[in-house]
Legacy VTK file of the C-alpha trace (Angstrom):
# vtk DataFile Version 3.0
C-alpha trace
ASCII
DATASET POLYDATA
POINTS 93 float
-91.961 -70.734 -184.038
-93.239 -71.137 -187.611
-94.097 -67.961 -189.511
-97.609 -67.218 -190.749
-98.592 -67.088 -194.407
-98.694 -63.272 -194.263
-95.224 -63.144 -192.734
-93.878 -65.446 -195.448
-95.526 -63.315 -198.161
-94.051 -60.135 -196.668
-90.610 -61.750 -196.455
-90.812 -62.800 -200.126
-91.806 -59.260 -201.161
-88.964 -57.744 -199.158
-86.562 -59.918 -201.156
-87.974 -59.196 -204.639
-91.051 -58.069 -206.556
-93.520 -60.829 -207.402
-96.962 -61.455 -208.857
-99.757 -63.177 -206.936
-99.265 -66.306 -209.065
-95.556 -66.460 -208.236
-96.270 -65.915 -204.537
-98.970 -68.600 -204.565
-96.488 -71.058 -206.009
-93.750 -70.101 -203.548
-95.895 -70.044 -200.411
-98.213 -72.894 -201.416
-101.646 -71.275 -201.200
-104.197 -70.397 -203.940
-103.755 -67.092 -205.792
-107.092 -65.759 -204.501
-105.901 -66.347 -200.929
-102.640 -64.528 -201.696
-104.557 -61.468 -202.929
-106.615 -61.404 -199.718
-103.469 -61.686 -197.575
-101.736 -58.933 -199.569
-104.500 -56.466 -198.693
-103.822 -57.163 -195.012
-100.053 -56.924 -195.465
-100.500 -53.526 -197.164
-102.648 -52.242 -194.286
-100.228 -53.513 -191.651
-97.365 -51.593 -193.279
-99.238 -48.276 -193.347
-97.742 -47.270 -189.970
-94.335 -48.866 -190.556
-91.172 -47.480 -192.135
-91.735 -49.752 -195.122
-93.874 -49.172 -198.194
-96.099 -51.659 -199.999
-95.597 -50.936 -203.693
-97.838 -52.147 -206.519
-97.123 -52.163 -210.241
-100.778 -52.186 -211.382
-102.262 -54.660 -213.854
-101.707 -53.539 -217.439
-103.528 -54.456 -220.632
-101.107 -55.929 -223.164
-103.345 -54.818 -226.058
-103.978 -51.117 -225.353
-101.741 -50.348 -222.350
-104.590 -49.428 -219.987
-103.403 -49.394 -216.366
-106.081 -47.368 -214.577
-107.773 -50.254 -212.799
-109.790 -49.255 -209.698
-108.171 -51.771 -207.368
-104.482 -52.432 -208.058
-104.536 -55.448 -205.711
-106.844 -57.336 -208.006
-106.684 -59.819 -210.821
-108.915 -58.394 -213.577
-110.092 -60.832 -216.211
-110.381 -58.248 -219.004
-109.558 -54.660 -219.869
-112.417 -52.184 -219.333
-111.207 -50.111 -222.316
-110.648 -52.603 -225.149
-112.206 -55.727 -223.524
-109.054 -57.747 -224.175
-108.343 -60.658 -221.839
-104.577 -60.129 -222.211
-104.086 -58.372 -218.870
-100.780 -58.693 -217.005
-100.949 -59.486 -213.322
-99.951 -56.742 -210.893
-96.550 -57.084 -209.236
-95.941 -56.344 -205.553
-92.873 -55.272 -203.560
-92.070 -54.117 -200.034
-89.349 -51.507 -199.662
LINES 1 94
93 0 1 2 3 4 5 6 7 8 9 10 11 12 13 14 15 16 17 18 19 20 21 22 23 24 25 26 27 28 29 30 31 32 33 34 35 36 37 38 39 40 41 42 43 44 45 46 47 48 49 50 51 52 53 54 55 56 57 58 59 60 61 62 63 64 65 66 67 68 69 70 71 72 73 74 75 76 77 78 79 80 81 82 83 84 85 86 87 88 89 90 91 92
């Protein structure tokens, strides 16, 4: 039986940390779809022995990393308004 997109995403994150863009390229779905699936993967692991870890988005200009939703792709920094924001990285351990 073929695995679902969420299963493939989870398998990729068990192997190594990745951004939504990298996962989109690997799995073959748009980045926005990956972010939606990752929210579900995180919820499904809440009762498991595994943890869904997120390295939050970080502003490359001022270092701000206090974004409200770490599973998000912010377009600019709320502190300095820079558009140089690194994507969050995800991992399952």
